[in-house]
C-alpha positions in Angstrom: -12.4 0.1 3.5 -12.5 1.7 7.0 -10.1 4.7 7.3 -7.9 3.0 9.9 -7.4 0.0 7.7 -5.6 2.2 5.2 -2.6 2.8 7.5 -1.8 -1.0 7.5 -2.0 -2.8 4.2 -0.2 -5.9 3.2 -0.3 -8.4 0.3 1.4 -11.8 0.4 1.4 -14.7 -2.1 3.0 -18.1 -1.9 2.7 -21.7 -0.9 0.8 -22.9 2.1 3.3 -24.9 4.2 1.2 -25.9 7.2 -2.3 -27.1 8.1 -4.8 -24.9 9.9 -4.1 -24.6 13.6 -6.8 -23.3 15.9 -5.9 -20.1 17.6 -8.9 -18.6 19.4 -12.6 -17.8 19.1 -14.4 -14.5 19.3 -18.2 -14.4 19.5 -18.5 -17.7 17.7 -16.0 -16.8 15.0 -13.0 -19.2 15.0 -9.5 -18.0 14.0 -6.8 -20.2 12.7 -3.0 -19.9 12.1 -1.7 -20.9 8.7 1.9 -20.5 7.5 2.7 -19.2 4.0 6.1 -19.5 2.3 6.8 -16.4 0.2 9.6 -16.5 -2.3 12.4 -13.9 -2.4 14.4 -12.9 -5.5 17.1 -15.2 -4.1 16.5 -18.9 -3.6 15.5 -18.4 0.0 12.0 -17.6 1.2 10.1 -16.1 4.1 7.6 -18.2 6.1 5.0 -15.8 7.5 2.2 -16.8 9.9 -1.4 -15.9 8.8 -4.3 -15.4 11.1 -7.5 -16.3 9.2 -11.2 -16.6 10.1 -13.2 -19.7 9.5 -15.7 -17.3 7.8 -13.3 -16.7 5.0 -12.3 -20.2 4.2 -13.3 -23.8 4.9 -10.7 -24.8 7.6 -11.6 -28.5 7.1 -10.4 -28.4 3.6 -6.9 -29.7 2.7 -4.9 -26.7 1.8 -1.3 -27.8 2.3 0.8 -27.1 -0.8 -1.7 -24.8 -2.5 -0.8 -21.4 -3.9 -2.7 -18.5 -2.4 -2.7 -14.7 -2.3 -3.9 -12.9 0.9 -4.6 -9.3 1.7 -4.8 -7.9 5.2 -3.0 -6.2 8.1 0.3 -7.0 9.8 -0.7 -7.2 13.5 0.9 -7.8 16.8 0.0 -8.9 20.3 1.9 -9.5 23.5 2.2 -13.1 24.8 3.4 -13.6 28.3 5.7 -16.6 28.8 8.8 -17.4 30.7 8.2 -14.3 32.9 8.5 -12.1 29.8 6.3 -10.5 27.2 6.9 -11.6 23.7 5.7 -9.7 20.6 3.8 -12.1 18.4 3.3 -11.0 14.8 1.0 -12.3 12.0 -0.9 -11.2 9.0 -4.5 -10.8 9.8 -6.2 -11.9 6.6 -9.2 -10.0 5.2 -9.2 -11.4 1.7 -8.0 -14.7 0.3 -7.6 -15.8 -3.3 -6.6 -19.3 -4.5 -4.2 -19.0 -7.4 -4.7 -21.1 -10.5 -1.8 -23.1 -12.0 0.5 -20.6 -13.7 -1.2 -17.6 -12.1 1.1 -15.1 -10.4 0.4 -12.3 -7.9 1.6 -8.9 -9.1 2.6 -8.1 -5.5 3.8 -11.4 -3.8 5.2 -9.5 -0.8 4.4 -5.8 -0.1 3.3 -3.8 2.9 2.5 -0.2 3.6 2.4 1.2 7.2 1.6 4.7 8.5 2.4 5.0 12.2 4.6 6.6 14.9 8.1 5.7 16.1 7.6 4.5 19.6 11.2 3.8 20.8 14.5 5.3 19.9 15.8 4.0 16.6 19.0 1.9 16.8 21.5 2.9 14.1 24.7 0.8 13.5 27.1 -0.5 11.0 27.4 -4.1 10.0 30.9 -5.8 10.0 31.0 -5.2 6.3 30.4 -1.5 6.7 26.7 -1.4 5.7 24.5 1.1 7.5 21.4 -0.4 9.2 18.7 0.9 11.6 16.1 -0.9 13.7 12.7 0.9 14.2 9.6 0.0 16.2 6.5 1.6 14.7 3.1 1.9 16.4 0.3 1.7 14.0 -3.2 2.7 15.3 -6.1 0.2 15.0 -9.8 0.6 15.7 -11.1 0.7 19.3 -8.0 2.5 20.6 -5.6 -0.4 20.0 -2.2 -0.3 18.3 0.1 -2.8 16.5 3.8 -2.6 17.2 5.7 -3.5 14.1 9.5 -4.0 14.1 11.1 -2.6 11.0 14.6 -2.5 9.5 16.1 -0.2 7.0 19.5 0.2 5.2 21.7 2.8 3.6 20.4 6.3 3.3 17.1 5.3 4.9 19.0 3.9 7.9 21.0 7.1 8.3 17.9 9.2 8.1 15.8 7.0 10.4 18.6 6.9 13.1 18.0 10.6 13.7 14.2 10.6 14.0 12.9 11.3 17.5 10.3 9.1 19.3 6.8 10.2 18.3 7.7 11.0 14.7 5.0 10.0 12.2 6.3 7.9 9.4 5.0 6.1 6.3 7.0 3.1 5.2 6.8 0.7 2.2 8.6 -2.6 2.1 8.2 -6.4 2.5 7.6 -8.7 5.4 10.5 -11.0 6.2 11.3 -13.8 8.6 14.7 -14.3 10.2 15.9 -17.2 12.3 18.1 -16.6 15.4 19.6 -18.5 18.3 18.4 -17.9 21.8 20.0 -19.2 25.0 17.5 -20.4 27.5 17.6 -20.3 31.3 18.7 -24.0 31.4 21.6 -23.0 29.1 20.1 -24.8 26.1 20.0 -23.0 22.8 16.9 -22.9 20.7 16.2 -21.6 17.2 13.5 -19.0 17.1 12.0 -16.9 14.2 11.6 -13.1 14.2 9.4 -11.2 11.8 10.0 -7.7 10.7 9.3 -5.2 7.8 12.3 -4.6 5.5 11.8 -1.0 4.4 12.5 0.0 0.8 11.1 3.6 1.1 10.1 5.8 3.9 8.7 9.3 4.5 8.3 11.5 7.6 6.3 14.6 8.1 9.5 16.6 7.5 11.3 14.6 4.7 10.9 12.3 1.8 13.5 9.5 1.4 13.5 7.6 -1.9 14.2 4.0 -2.3 17.5 3.0 -0.8 
């Protein structure tokens, strides 16, 4: 594995809930979007977009409803629409494994990131009095590129993260989650959109080590 790949590692396993949708092509290699539903401990689940090469899997094959495990990197890119830049997130798949009936992944949703805080953390309290902090972490990629990954943490981790200055190098462990929200458009209509983020269970900085919240 190339050194930079080690700073962004994710594993997801679940049910494929969409067909392949063409995204783009690079030097004759086609990339497709696939949506994977990953179960939580509760009855809800997270639906995470995957970006997968046609060199990894036959995109003409019927895959809807199948159980798969994928390994790769959580990546971002900016999409310009409605006079604004929108951060688009997906799991860039490097390995795919079709699960047999009854086979389970030991890590159905896990991610590790090593990067830098690139905007001031936002610390707040929920209406129920729970501490929460929002972070944006820049993770370096090859060829001078970076991925910008929104993260959220709770409790002691939130209190700790809320005091970290921009530029602090952090390592985080957690899970990828999806969250629906309502957005009011320019024509006053309200649409439902989906945000993706990393829910942090453990984090470390160069100065401190915070255990699981």
